[in-house]
N, C-alpha and C positions, 0 to 999 in steps of 0.2 A: 462970749470969750470965745477967742478964735482958738480953733483946732492947730497943735505943734503940727507941721508939715514931718510926716516920716520921712527919715534918713534912709536913701536909699543908695546900698554897696556897690559900687560896680565890683563884679569878680575880674581880677588882676590877671592879664592874660600870661602865657608859659614866658618863663625868661629866655632867648633866644642860646642857643648852645654859641661858645665859642663866638662871640659875634665878631670880636677884635680882629682874630687871626681869618675870620672869612671878608671881612673885608680889603685887609691889608691883601689876603689872595685876590679879590676884584682887580683892585688895586694895578695891584703887582704883575698881571699879566700881559698888557702895557702900558708901560709909564707916560706915554705920550697922549692916553687919553684921558677923556675926564668923566663923569657919571653924576648923574642924579640920586636924591634916595629912593625914585620910584625904581631906577631902573637896578639899584643892588638892592630892594626889597625883590624888586624881579626874579636875578640871579639869585638871588637866596631862597626863594618861592615860597616866600612872605606877604601875605594879604589882608590881612588882618589889620585894623586901625593900631591895637595897640604894640602889635608888632611893629609896624614903620614908626611909630614915636621913640622904640629902643632903637632902631635905628639914628631916626636923627636923632638924639640925647647923644649917642656913639660918637656921629659924624663930628659932632658941633665940639663934643671931649678930646676927638683924634684931631682939631684945627687949634684946638686952643693951646695942646702941647705941641703943635708942629708937626706934628708924626705925619697928617695929608696937611693940603693946601687950599683952598676955596679957590679955585681963578674966576670967579663970576657967580652970580649970585644963585646958591640951591647945587654950583657945577665942584663935584672933588677930583682932586689929581692927587697923587703918589707926589710927598715931597722930596725931590730928587736932591734939594741945596743941602739936607741933612745925608749923614756918611751911615747909611747902610751897608752891615756886609752879612755873612751867611758864614757862619761856625757851630763850634760845639762846647758847647756848655759845662761847666766843670764847679761843682756846690763843694765847697769843703764845710767840714764838722760845726763850723760855726753859723752857718745857715747864709752865710753869704756866697757869690761865686765868684768864674773868670771866664769872661768870654777868650775862645782860641780860634784865631780864624788865619787864612792866608793871608789875610790883607795887611794883617800887622805882625812885624817880628816880636814883639813881647805880648804876654796874655793882658787880657783889660781887666779890670776888676767891677765886677758889679755886686750893689748892696741888695741886698736881700731884698727891698721895695722894689726894687725893677727886677726880680727874674718874669715876672708875668705868667707865671706858672712853667715855667720850664724847671727841666727836672735834671741831675747829675746824668750828661751823659747824651742829653738832646743835643738836636740839630737845633738849632736856631737863626731866625733872624735877630739882628739889635743896630739900633742906632747907638752910634760911637760920638761920644762929645767930647770937651774939653770943660772941666773946671775953673768955674773964674779964680778959683784963689790958689788953690794950688797948682791948675794948668795941667794935673795927671790928667790921663785919658780916662772916663769909667765909659760904661755899655749901659743900658735898657733894651731888654728885649720884649719885641714888638709882635714876634712870632714864631710861635714853636713846627717847627716843617716836618719832624720828627722822632718819635720820643725812644729813647735808647731802651726801655723797660717797661713792662705796665704792672708786673707782675712783683710783689713784695711781700719775704717774709718777715712775722711779727707777732707781737701778745694782745690779742682780742681785751681791750678794754670793754666790759659791757654794761650798760645800761640797762632800764626797764625795755626801753622803746626801739633803744639803738645801740649801735657802739663807735667804737677807735678802734682801729688797727697803729701799734704805737711801733712802727719798723727799726728791727735789730739794724740796719744801715744808718751809720748817723749822718750820713750825705743826704738820706732822705729826712729834708727838713718839714714835711707835711704829714701830719698822720690823716689815714684813711677811712671816713666816715663810710658803716656798714651801718645799711638798715634791718630791721626786725626780719625782713623777708628775705637777706639774702646772705645770713649767720653759717647756712651749712650745719645747721645741729651743733653749732659750736659754742663754746661752753666760756665765762668770765674765766680769762688768764689765761684760755690756751695758748697754746704755739700755732699760728695757723699761716696757710699763702695766701692772701687778697691782691685780685685785680681791679686795677683803676676801670671802669669802664666809662665813666664821666668828670669832666671837670667844672662844672657853672660859671657863668660868667660872676655871678654875685657872690660865689663861696672861697671862703678861703681854704678849705679842703678839697681834695680831691672825691668822689664818690665811687663806691666798688663794690665788690661783692668775695665774700671767701670761698676761695676753688679747693682748699685742700688740708683738711685740721691735723695736725703735723705728732699732735701731744702735749705732754705738759714741758714746759721750761726744764732744762734740767738735766731730763734722760735721756740717756746717751744716745740712742738710736735717734730721738727728736733731734736734738741739737745735729749730729752728720747731716741728717735731710734738711735740715732746715741750714746748715752752710750750702749744700749743691743745690738746693733750688734758689740762696740766695743769688746764687752767680749762674743761677739758668741752666743747671746741670742736671743731668736726668739721675733719675740713680736704680731705674728696674727698665727694661726692655720691653715694650708693647709685646702680646704675641702673636702679632704677624709678625714679628721679625724674630723672635724662637721658632717660631714655627718654620718659616723659609728657609735658617738653617740647619732646622734638624732636617730638611727633605734636599739638601746639597747630596749631590751624587762625591762622594769621599775615597771609592775604590782609584787607586794609582794603575792605570791599565799600562797593556804592551802598547799599544797605538801612542800614548800620552809620552812615556817614555821614550818612543822612536824619537819625539820630537825634540829632544832633551838633550844633552850634553852628559851620559852616564857617570857621575861620582861616584857611586857607590862604594867601589872600590877601595875608595883614597882614604886613610886616614882621619876620621874627624870626630870632633867634639867640642863642646858648648861648655863655657866659664860663665856662670850666673851668681846671685844673690843665692843666700842658700833656702830660703824660703820660696823664692823663685816658682812659678806655675804656667808661663809663657814661655818658652823659649825663642825668641826672635831672632837670631845668631848662633853661626858655629863657624871652627873655622876649623881645614885641611889643612894637611903637612905632609911634603911628598920630596925625597930628596932626589935630584935629578944626576944625571950622568954626570954632564958639566961641572959637576961641586954647586952648580946654583940649587935654589929651593923654589915650588910651586905649592904656592899658599893664594887658599880658594877664601874668601869670605863670602858665607852660602846664608842666605836671607830668604826667611820664609814667604813662598810667593801668595800672597794673601791677594794679589790683581788676579790669579788663576780660579780661585772660591767667588771673590768679590765681584762680581760683574755689574758693568754702567747700566742704568734706568729697572735699579732692580729695588725692593725695598732696602735689602739691607744694605748695599752702596747710599741710600739717600740716607739712612741713619747713621750710616756712619761718617760721610761728610757732614752733616748736622751736628754730629758729635765732636768731629776733627781730634779727638786726644783721648786717650785714659786720663784717668783723674787718680792720683796716691792719695787716699786721706791718711789720715795715723792708723788706724784702725781696718784697712780696707780699700780694696781697688775698686775705682766705678770702670770697666772695659768699654776700649773704644766699640768692640765686637765680642758678639754672644760668647758665653764659655766655649758650646760646641768647639767652636773658631779658634779664640785667641788660646786656650788652653790645653785643645785636642787636635782637629784636625793641621792646622796652619803650627802647633809648636815641636820644635826639634827636640823632640823627646827622643832619647839614648833609647839603641837597639830597635828605631821603625825608620822604612824609610817616607821618605818627606820629597815633595814639589817646595823646588826653592828657586833662587833666580842669585848667582852668584858673579860674584867679582872677582877672576883669576890671575894671578901675578907672577910673573919669576922675577923672584929677588938674589942678587949675589952675597956676598959676605959683608958690604958693605952698605945693607939697606937700600939698593939703588935701584928701581923699575927698570929689569932688562925688557921686558915685554907684558902685555896687558890683555883679558879676552872679558866678555860680557854681555852675560848670557843666561838662558832658563836650564837648569839643571835638575838631577834626579837625585837625592844625598842618602847618606845612610850615618846617622852617629854611634860612634863605637865608646863613649866614655862621657860623660856629665859630671863635671866639677861645678864645686862652690869656690868661690872666691880665694876662702880659707883655706881650702884643698890647695888651689893650684900653688897658693904661696908660701903652703909649706914645704910642695917639691924645690921652688924659688928659693927659698933661703936655705934648704939642709940638702940639696945636689947640688954639685957639680958638674958642669960640661964637661966629656969626654970622651974617650972611644970606647971606655964599659960600664957607659949607664947600665946601671942596674935598675932590675925591679924595684919599686918603691913601696911600703907598707906606709898607706896612711894612721896617724896617729886617733886613737879612738875619739880622743874629746873633742876630734875637728870634723871627725866622718859626716859626712849626709845620710849614713844610715847610720850611724852610731856604732858604726862596728868597724874593724879596722879592718881596709881590706889590699890588697896588692896594687898596684898600678905596672903597667906593663913599659917593659923598656920601652918603646918606643914610642908612647904614650909622655914620660918622664921627657924624653928628649926632644921632643917636638916642644914640649910645654917651656923648656930651657932655651931651645934657638929661637924660639919665636919673645922669651921676654926678651934675649939678646939683642934680635933685630929693632924689635920697639922700642926700646933703650937707645937707638940708633936715630930712631924715625923722631924720638920726641926732643932725641939732642939737637938735630935740623932742624926743627919746628921752633925752639926756642930759640936759635940762631939767628934765625928768620926774622922773629920780633914777637913769635906768639906770647900772649899774657898768661902766667899761672897761676888760677883760682885754684888750689886744691884747699877746697872751703871744710871745717868739719862739720858734718851733719848732727843733728840732732834729733835721737831716735830712741823709741821707749819701748820698757818692758811692760808688756798688758797681760792682767791674769785674765781667767774664762771667761769675763765679763767686759772684758775690752775697757780693766780699770787700769790706770798708770801704776805700775808699782818701783820701775825704777826708771832712770835715765842713763843713757851710752852713746858718745860720740864716734862718727862710723868715719874712718878717714880715709883715706885711697893709700892705698899698699901697691907694688908691680904688677901683682895682678890683674888690677881693676886697670893700669895702666896699660898693659898687655892690651886686654881687649877695648879699651877707648883708641891706641895707637892704629889699632887696624883696622877698625870703623870709620876715623877719620881718613884713613888709606882711601877705603874704596868711595866714600861720601866726595874725598876730593878727586881722586879720580874719573869716577863715572861723571860729575862735573865739569870735567875737563872735556872729558871723550866726547859730549853733545857741546857745549860751547865756545873749544877753544881747538883748532885746527889750522895747522899749515901758518903756524906762526900769528895769527887772528881772531877775533873773535866769528865765529859764525853765522849770531844774531837768530838761532834757531828757538822757540819756545821752549822754557824749560825752567822748572821749580824749583830758586835757591833758595839756598840761607843764607842771607847776608846781615853783615853789622859794621854800620857804619864808623868812623872816628870817632872818639871823644868829643865832646864840646869844648872847647876853648875855657869857657866860662865855668862849667863844672868842675875841669880841670883847675883851676884857680882857687874855686872854694873849696875846691879837698886839699890844695894846698896851703891855705891859711888852718885849718884845723891839722893837718899832722904835723906843722911847725911847732908849735906847741908841744907836742913830744919831742922834736931835734931832729925830725925824716923830713928830706925836702923831695923831690920830682923836679924832672928837667924835659922843660916842654916845647926847645927850642924845634925839634922835629920829630918828625916820627918816628922814627927808630931811635933816637935820646928819650922819647916818652913813653915808649916802649921796654926800655932796656931800665928806664929808672924806676917805672912801677913793679916792674917785677923785682926791681934789688928793694923794694917797698915791701914786699909783699913777703920775701924772703926776710926781712930785716924785724921786720913784726912777728914772724912766725914764735908761735912759744910765749908772747908777751902777752900781760893780760890785757892791753888792747887794744889785739890781734883781731879781733871778731869785729869789733865796731870801726874799725880801718879797713879791713878787708868787706865790709857791708858799704862804707864811703866810697870806696874805690869801686866797686861792681858798681853805682847808685849814681859815680862819674863817666861810666860809660853808657853809651846808646845800647838800646834795643833790639837782640835781633830778631828779625821777622822773616817770613815768607817772603818773597816777590818774583816776578819773570825778568824784571832789571838787574843787573848783576853790577855788585860794586864790589863785589869781594867779601873777605871776612877779617876787619880787621883782627880781633880776639886771639885768632888761629892761623894768622899772617898765613891767609888762601887766597888767591886770588879768582879760584873759583872751589865753589860748595854748595852742595846740595844734602838732602836727607836722604838715603838710598836702604839704611838699615834696620829700621824699626817702624814697619808697616802694620803690624797687629796693637800697635798704640799709637800710632799717627796718621792721620789721611795725607798730609804733602807725601810719604814718603809711596805710598800708594800712587798717588800722582808720579811722583818718578819711575816708578817701574813701568807704567802702560807708557809713559812718554819713553823713555829706553825703548824700551820693546818694540814701540812704533816706529822709529827712527832705525832699529836695526831690521826693523823689516821692510823699511826702505820710504816713509812714508815721508810726506813734506810739511813745513811747519805749520802747527795750527794755529789758530787766531789764539794771541797772547791776553787780549781782554778776556777772555771764556778765564782761562789759569789765573789770570791779576784777579779777579774779583774771590778765587778760589780762594788766594793765595790770603788776601784778607785776611778771610773769613776765619782760615785758619789758626792765623795769625791772632785773631782775638779769641776767638775759644783756648789759644794756648795758655792767654793773658788771665782767662777767668779762672782755666782751671790751677793753674801759679796761685793766685788770690785763694784759692776753695783751699786747696794745701797747707796755702801757709795760715788761712782761718784753726785750720783742722791741730797744727801744731802747737800754735797759739793756744787756743782749748785748752790740747792735753796739758800745757804748761799749767795750765792755771788750774786744772781738775789735779795735776799734781800735787800743787802747792798747798792745795787745802788740807792735808796732811801733816805739813810741816811748819804750822803756824807759829810750837813754841821753839823753832830755829834759829840761830841766827847766823849769815852767810855771810859769807865774803863776796863784795862785787867790784863792778868797774863803774863808774858814771859816763852813759853812753850818748845821755842827750840831757839838755838843759832848754828851757825853755820860761818863757812868764808863769808860768803856772807852777813848775816845778824842775826837778832832776829825774833823768830816767837812770835804772843802775840796773845794770844783768848780774845775776850772779854766776859766779867762775864756774861754781861747780857741775849746774847744769843748764848754761843760757837760758837761765827764765827770765825775763827785763818784767821790770815794774813800775810805778810810779814815786818818788816821795815827793808829796805835795810841799810848796812852799810856809802854806800856814801850818805844817803839823811837823815843823824845824822849830824846837821852843830855844832854842838859845840866844837867837838876834832873830831880827828881824833883817832876813832876805830879802833885796833885788836883783835881778837877771839883767845882768851885764852884758848885749850879744858879741861887745867886740872882745872881751876874755873870754866866750864859751862856757861862763860861770854865773852862778848865784853872790854877790856879797853882803856879809854879813854889816849893816851899817853902824854900828857900835864897836864892832872889834877889828871891820874890815876882814875876817875872815873867808876863805874862800872856796866854795865848792865849783868843781872847772872837770870839764869836759878832761874824762882818762885819769880821771880820781880816785882812788883804791877806799872803797868804803867797807863798813857794816849794815845790814839790813835786818829786818825780822819783816814775818810778813804782818801788814795789818788788814786786807779784808783781801778777798775772793771775789771776783764777779764772772762766774762763767756765760752768765747770757751776755753779758758786753765784752767776756772774754777779756778780762782787765786783770793787773794786779795792782795792790796799793801797797806801799813798804813805809815801814818806818825804821827814819836814819838810826841809828846806834854811834852816840854820840861820844867823845872819848871826854 
């Protein structure tokens, strides 16, 4: 009897990481050259037989799909007949994506199967092709050039020897595989932060490790920290940053005062929110003998303390902005600076950077001066207090002391405001109204949106919702801050009737996209409104008329939101194109260096030019501008996410109530309804509407009952009740209360 031969199983070699991407990288180095598999293996440092076999198989696969071509036997070259472009990947919550590239006017659809391990925001190389049947363009990601992010927040689903992190971000379509030895002590169900370390060629899921255990889902601090980390925003300073801040010399010396314009004797005060802790701007007011007024806009001189090439400056640049969540502020600067030495607190001398104007009774600028100063704030106002003066006192020759009502006093005790401060407040209000009127006449868009605010208990639970509106006191500060920002930009960017081409940091806002305006017109026409887009002037005028007409109406918040979405985004750049929304040809950010890094750059450049310096390289500042714009957008998303979280949390205690609402969105899955009383928005799913079988009608912005032909249309008033609150997803589901 023959003995059976013993089977010998050859151990499989290690899978080569990112093989497709690395082959493309080699072939793309010089598209005119060709390589055989041995040359490619040599460049990849692969010498074993199994590795070379993997390369041969991959080359055959890429040749078969015509992503590369075999120009001679065993010689491979990039296939330039195919259209490759570099762009950004935009992944949708459905798991598909869009390729955004300067090479194409429109975004190009990418089915999920063609994402090629690309994630939302990644810079990728894609092959763009035309589908045979529809003739529409589609794209296929062939290389990930740069990851937008590798850290994600989610919940750990743990098995015996491994786990997966299910990411909070709906645009992250792949769960992250975590091996047992990379869980960092996390338990099943914990909210964690995970970092992607690898994505093997033969794996559906990226591999990663848990870097931070945040806590249990639903816990308040856990969710707030999760929001910050999801958008790559820090929530504390490293010890070395705090240490450097604490070691800063903060004494205002006589030598330093001698270098500055001394304005400590000028009547100066701040107007800020009642709960503000950092005051980065103040106004001074002096009546001149010629009948004009000298008005100073004084800004904390952060750049005096924040020196380039220091740990503090590096941290401030990286953060680029303070972040304002519902229950907390994550500052750009350590508290010692933001709430202490740089804050223009009352009855304290401060180093400031100032824009000082001589203004006549018609609010015309007669003279201007820019430079470093030392100031002393005589009074701190909350907006409510300044508003009380504006509403209750008339400007006359006999202005008397004003006693502040106890119910709005920031000290919770009635106190007397000196006549000169009352007069200054009233005159500044009068001039601000003239400035605003001029600005609106020039074509500025008036977005006086209602802000949703929460009353919180000691444990930061929302116990009430209120709306914050902009009144005369808010607009007073706004107009003088806008004046300083505009005039600083003009001072640097415009001289002797023409642009100077000096490198500077501008805040620009492009004209609205005509297609977005057309889409807005389609929607607002359902409510009887219209806009005129024939000219730039008619567009501005009709948009203002629209915002005025919808004010106070049920559909106002929805239409204001849609109008804002039709606008371009304001960004920082060295390339000035003006600010459409404000109707300014030149505009910068100068007035908030405690909370915005671009303002720090503006201060540095302004002082550089005041000292007679030459124009620095624009490329360096342009890169910093792009970084600042990106960080600002992330902060804005985090702020909106925290509001959504609080709205869901607030509605958890109101499940038995019936609310009046308005339909703010219509999709094939259901209708979005915003509750009028608190602006909380949730979804009524089509499957939950029992009175009929409803189908989405895109043209009518409605869902239509197939038996009754009844419409639920964008803007309709409805009644809803909370069906489900989901804190982790920050989502509300409503039941529709039907007649």
